[in-house]
Residue, then its C-alpha position, 0 to 999 in steps of 0.5 A: m071478545k076484545n077487538k071484536l065488532g058486531i055484525n051490524k057494525q061490520f056491515f056498516i063499516a064495509f058499505s061505508m068503505v065501498n061508498l067512499s072508495i067509489t066516490l073517491l075513485s069517480v072523482f080521481l078517474g074523472y079528473f084523470v080521464y078528462n084531463y088526458a082526453i083534453e091534452s091528447g086532443w080527443i075532445a075540445l074543452s068547448s064541446l063539454e059546454g053543451d047540454w049535460t044530457d049529451f054523452h061524449f065517448i069520453d063520458w062513456i069511458w069514464l063511466g065504464t071505468v068507474i063501474l068496472c073499478g067500483s065492481i072490483i072494489s065491492l067484490i073484494i071488500g064483500m069477499q073479505l067480509a063474507k070470509r070473516f063470517i063463513v070461515p067460523i060458521n063452516s068450522l061450527a057446522d063441521a064440528a056439529n056434523k062430527i058430533s052428530e056422527g059420534d065424535l063428541s071431542a069435536r070443537a069449533n075453532d074460536q080463533k080468527v073470529h071477528s064478530t062478537e055474535i059468532y064468537t059468543l055462538i062458538l063459545n056457547f057451542n063448545d061449552m055445550a059440546q064439552k058438557l055433552e061429552s062429559s055427560v056421556q062419559n059420566a053415563q058410561v062410567w055410571n052404567a059400568a059401576i051400577a052393573h058391577e054393583l048389581r052383579t054380585p047380589i043378583t048372582i047370589l040371589q039367583g044362585r041361592l034361589q035356583g039351589i032351593v028350586d033344585g033341592v040343593f039348599k034348604a029354605d031355612p030361616e038363616l038362608i032366607r035372612s041372608l037373601l033378605n040382606q041381599v035384597e035390602g042392599l039392592s034397595h039401598l043401592v036403588e034409593d041412593l041412585r035415585t037421590l043422586s039422580l034427583f040432585e043432578n037434575k035439580q029435582l031433589k025436593l026438601n021439606i024445610e022446617s025448623v028442626n030440633f036436631l037432638r031428636c034426629v040424633e036420638k032416633v038414629i042412635r036407637m036404630f044403631d043400638e045393636k050394630l054399635r054393641q056388636s062393633n064395640f062402638t059408643i056414641n057420645y053426643d053434644i047437640s046444641n038447643d039451636l033449631v036448624s032449618c032443614d029436611a029432618r028425614r034427609m038429615e037423618q039419612v046423612l047421619i045414618a050414612l056417616i055413622d054407618n061409614a064410621i062403623r065400617y071403616s074406623n077403629p072401634g071406640i067412641l064416636k062423637i057427634k056435636s053441633s053448634v052455631e058459629q057466625g050464623q052457621w049451624i055446624l055438625e061434626i062427626v068424629d071417630e077414632g081414626p085411622g083416618i083417610p090418607i091425603e091422596y084419597q081425600k080429593e075423590l072422597f065424595n065421588p060416586f062409587y069411589r072407595v078407599e082401599q078397594s079390597r078392604n071396602k069390598a070385604l066390608g060391604g057398601t056401594g061407594l055411594g054413601l058419601a056422594v049421597v051425603q054431599a048431595i043432600v048437604l048441597a041441596h040444603s045450600g050447605t057444605i061438607r068437608y073431611e078433616n084428618r085430625s090425627p089420630n081422629s077423623a072428622f066430617i064437618i057439615q055447615i048449614k045456615a042457622n035459623t035467624 
């Protein structure tokens, strides 16, 4: 907004220029007209000494010339001033019209804007248009991704249930258990989407309290006992006695997602969980035995529906929402989460402000 004036200042300057121009013009034209008239003999100097209320034809010439030239000057300055405001406002109106017709890429031109108010308005409008375009694009991507994730389990459920109705399949416990797994997967997907939606709309409410995180870790490990044995994983944990201000249920959700992620994608072996307090920060580390995530994939790691090596992930299950949900919960705690490839190990590090 450098070198831009407010509308009120521009009007003040414009009207001052008109006033000054007409005043100077009146003096100059008065001198020129009367001097020329006297030298040409149109009027005698003595005749100008009469009553000031008596107008001579020279007076009318001078007055008419001043009015005409003053009107032209006022018109020129007024048109230039109006142009300064009309051009950017028309650009703004044109962009708004295009957006209303569906062209979300339309933007108002912020060049050659001389008013701070209009410049600020255009910047805010363009920022709003950019956010609207991004929001619509994200919604389209999300809708496509959600439809893709829902299609497979719904197709399986529909096919198996139709087979049971038609007598093709027998409703034995094994089939019912398989269908129940599909329903549980849908339930997890819905809950993950709900969590992300609440976070995006700044409505993810947390029940913050002082928590002994060791209890959370022990609770989650008990939930994974059977799955850990089947996957040949062992969990070693070293949790400090420091209390941390957090939502215990949400942090358990974070722990569940990270442990499940490690079981799915890392090499069988020891999974380490460690917490400590350093420089006023409570730090939680979950370290597995690799193979780690290549650096080219790490930038998109916490994006919703993102998967590393798509075919492998599909075979192992998962929706691609786990790490996005983890990040949302950590950010809601005003914390941070990052990934480190500590070859051959792989680690997720969470930092939250410690109790003071």
